[in-house]
Residue, then its C-alpha position, 0 to 999 in steps of 0.5 A: x555927454x550926460x543924459x540931460x540934454x537942455x541945450x545952452x545959448x549960442x555964443x556972441x560973435x561980439x567975444x574975442x577967441x583966442x586971447x591967451x595964444x599967439x597965432x601959429x606960434x601958441x603960448x608965449x612963455x612967460x613974457x609980454x612983448x615989452x619985456x615988463x612981465x608976464x604976458x597978459x595973454x594968460x599962458x600961466x595964468x596971471x594977468x599983466x601986473x603978475x596979479x594971479x591966475x586969469x579969472x573967469x568964475x565970476x567977471x561976466x564982463x571980461x575984466x579980469x584983475x590987472x586990465x583988460x586982454x582983448x589979444x591985441x598984444x598977442x596978435x601984435x606980438x605975432x606981427x613983431x615975431x613974423x617980421x623977425x622970423x621971416x624964414x620960419x614956418x608960416x603960421x597955422x590957422x589962429x584959434x580965432x579963425x570962424x572959418x568952418x572946419x571941412x574935414x569929415x570925421x568918419x568916411x562916408x562908408x563907415x559903419x557909424x554912417x550907414x547907422x546914422x543914415x539907418x536913424x534918418x530913415x527911421x525917424x523920416x518913417x516914424x513920425x506919422x505914427x509915433x508922438x514927437x517925444x519919442x523921437x526928440x532924442x532921435x532927432x537930437x542925436x543926428x542934428x548933434x552928430x551932423x554938427x560934429x562931423x562938420x568941425x575939426x577931426x584932429x582934435x578931441x574935445x575932454x571935459x573934466x566934471x565932478x562934485x563940488x571939492x573934488x579937486x578937478x580943478x587942479x586936475x585941470x590945471x596939473x594936466x596944462x601945467x600952469x595955473x589957468x583954472x582957479x582953485x580955493x576953498x570957496x565954493x562953487x570955484x568955477x562958474x563958467x567952462x574954461x578951455x585949453x586947447x593944445x593947438x589951433x584950429x579948435x575954434x569951432x569946436x568951443x563956439x559950439x560948446x558955447x565958450x567965448x574967447x575969454x575963457x579959452x586958454x593955452x597950455x604952458x608948455x612941457x616936455x617935448x614928448x609930453x606936448x607932442x602926445x597931446x596934440x590935439x587935445x581941448x580940455x575943458x573945466x566944468x563948473x560942479x554937476x552938484x553946485x547949489x546955482x541952477x545954472x551952474x548945473x545946466x551948464x555942465x549937462x549943456x557941455x556934457x551932451x557935446x563933448x567927445x569924452x568926459x572925465x569924472x573926477x571923485x573924492x575918498x568922500x563922493x565917490x558913492x554919491x547917489x546923484x553921481x551915480x543915478x543922474x549921470x553914471x548909470x545913464x551913460x554907461x553905454x559911454x563907457x568907452x569915452x569915460x574916465x573915472x579917476x579918484x582923486x585925493x589919493x594922498x589923504x587916504x593911509x596905508x592900503x586904503x586907496x585901493x580899497x577905495x579904488x575897489x569899491x569905485x569899480x564895484x559900484x560902476x559895475x552894479x551901475x552898468x559900466x564896462x570896465x576897461x579891464x584885461x585889454x576889454x573896451x570900457x572905462x578907464x578907472x585909475x587913482x592919483x593924486x593932482x596935489x602932490x602929482x602921484x599918478x597925473x603922469x600916468x593920466x597924461x599917458x593915456x589921454x595922449x593915446x586916447x587923443x592920438x587914437x582920434x576915434x572918440x568922436x566916433x566912439x562918442x556917436x556911436x554911444x549916442x545912437x545905441x542910447x538913442x536906439x535903446x529909448x527908441x527900442x518899445x516902439x519897434x520891436x514887437x513881442x513875437x511874430x505879428x502880422x495877418x495869418x492865413x487863419x486870421x484871413x479865413x475866419x474874417x471871411x467866415x465872420x463876413x460870409x456868416x454876417x452877409x448871409x451866405x450860408x442861408x443864400x445858398x440853401x434858399x438857392x438850394x430851394x428856389x431851384x428845386x422849387x422851379x424844377x417842381x413847378x416845371x416838371x409837376x402835374x398841372x393839378x398840383x401846381x394849379x393847388x400850390x399857387x391857390x394855397x401861394x394866393x390865399x398867403x398873405x403877402x401873395x406869391x411875392x412874399x419872398x422880396x420881403x427883407x429881414x426884419x431890423x433885429x436880423x439887419x441889426x444884429x448883422x451890423x454887429x457882426x461886421x463890426x465884430x469881424x473888424x475888431x477881431x481882425x484888427x486885434x489878431x494883426x495887433x497881436x505883440x506890436x507895439x503900442x503906437x503901430x498896434x493903434x495904427x492897425x486898429x485905426x486903419x481896420x476901423x476906419x476902411x470899416x466904415x461903409x463896410x456893411x454897404x458895401x458888402x450888401x451892392x457887391x451881394x447885389x450885383x452877384x444876385x444878378x449875375x446869370x451862369x450856366x454849367x456844363x451840368x445844367x448845375x447852373x455856375x451862377x452867381x446865385x438867385x438871391x438878393x440882399x435886402x438894404x437896411x435904411x439905415x445902411x445895415x447888412x440884412x441877410x439874402x433873400x431868395x426870389x429877387x434875382x434872376x431866375x435859376x437856368x433850367x437843364x438841359x433834360x427839363x424838355x424832355x421832363x415837360x414833354x413827358x408831363x404834358x404826355x401824362x396830361x394828354x393821356x389823363x385827358x384822351x382816357x377821360x375823354x373816351x370813358x365819357x363818349x363810352x359813357x354818353x354812348x357816343x362811343x361803343x363800350x369797353x371801359x377796360x382799354x380807356x381806363x387803362x390809358x387814363x390810369x397811365x396818365x394819371x400815374x405817370x404824371x406824379x411819377x414823372x414829378x417824383x424823377x425830376x424832383x429826384x434828378x433835381x437835388x444834384x443840381x440844385x445843391x450845386x447851384x446853391x453851393x455855387x450861390x454861398x460860393x460867389x457871396x462868400x467871396x463877394x464879402x470876402x473881396x469886400x472885406x479884403x479891398x477896405x479892411x485886410x489891406x489897410x492892415x496889411x499897408x500898416x504892417x508893411x510900414x511896421x516892417x520897413x521901420x523895423x528893418x531900418x531899426x536893425x540896421x541903426x542897432x546892427x553894429x550896436x558897440x561902440x567900434x570904430 
């Protein structure tokens, strides 16, 4: 339980676990099998020659003063005892049994299981979007949770941590009832973690902590009530967290990340040490329910000074953000004692007994780890506001694409083309001949409308498309956490590749589609083509490239009327010419009136057709604009909006998983 999560090496199988205990019977109370002196198992902290407490601080080769203790004497003693007392209960699982502990710590339907499953899904969904460093802590929590839940549920691993000279080893010995951990003025005194287990079956847990068998002890038997209350406790004495030796600090950080609970031992001189509060207590404020803070050495404080120091310690813990377990509220347990005189040790033993018998320490610890991992992931999952693509953003994107492809200009061109065709069909032959002559005289001839847009217009259209993509990506990513906003922008940019070419292709298809409205207005895709830049740029839509607009039903009647007017002009002119040359009888009034009717009727029919063509031409242009706008919107939706929406859906999925992880944010049972 530490903010530093460096992993230590695994325990070697060559070490001899379980030294210091008789399998199934606990420690031999003070004498070896030959009755010559203290047992070499180290139950009372002495070597076989009675020379002093079992050494563990500087002998990595496992040879304490007085001889080698490999557990053989204990096993022989167990065999002799079983032969002399065959009627006793069978031995429990020995401590050096490395068989897996299969008893699950929590049921599969517990809140912790649901949170772990949600966290596992969250990590899986986020691997392609987040950096590995962002998910490292969550992955470590999942691995450690799986490892802890495979081990014994009957044991609670509690570490005793503190600064040099705080008296943590003295408190460790006081709780164990024996001189197990070395104490003294030399610093550092404790060089390696030392474990004391009140019951058998904790070998897997100690293997996980990489504590070798030569550093595993059993407590001195005390009163039956005290021993019963502490059944299942595994107490671990740690090196100094402020040790001058870097290796000692690394061991503290490694073990604190794996234990179920921790007892922080502080003294009146170092209880406000910044290294303790900034490196451990403040980052681990969320682990308050599995934290004990003990003010030791109160025997050195006169009068009411102990209470004043204890109140100041509570104030510092409150500033660290650590909840205090007062007035029945969940939080850290804070008390004062003197490990040297024993004052207050009984209260701590009682609190530990209730804590261990509750059998929820590992669940609380893992829940706190999940909370801490969720807090670290919050910046990459929690958005500001409600990000997403609204209807307004979609409509604005479609409008920008329509502007880029020139939908409005194409509609206006289609309307003009429709009216021009109506004028050609219903105009007088003389006016149509004159228009043909004028168009033939202009450069490019009658097909000048087929020319593409100039390069500057093509470049402007491409820039409009790019601007539209950037704008919609920014709107969709607004408020998203950094990694997801970047993923949305990348999806938009990747989809926009080839978008101008796709717009040109779809617009060209729309230009070549024919249709006919019920009123002759022309429900067709539009008589517009789209000029395509050789470099792939989108150009303005140009008229005259597609199918000619359909003719309404009244066009034949108008053409027939125009033909009649033309025939009247020709007939009246021939009649007058015959009278002039004397072929016909004179009478100028009648042929003149006939000719005048044709001359006046022709333009009148043309004007009437132009007036009647305004409505259908407008509808035709609007339909052409609509079809081109829809084609551009569909292309932009398929290439840009759909990938962006997919990224937003993925974010919502991981956001739901994150909510499931944080749903039970307190360390409940």
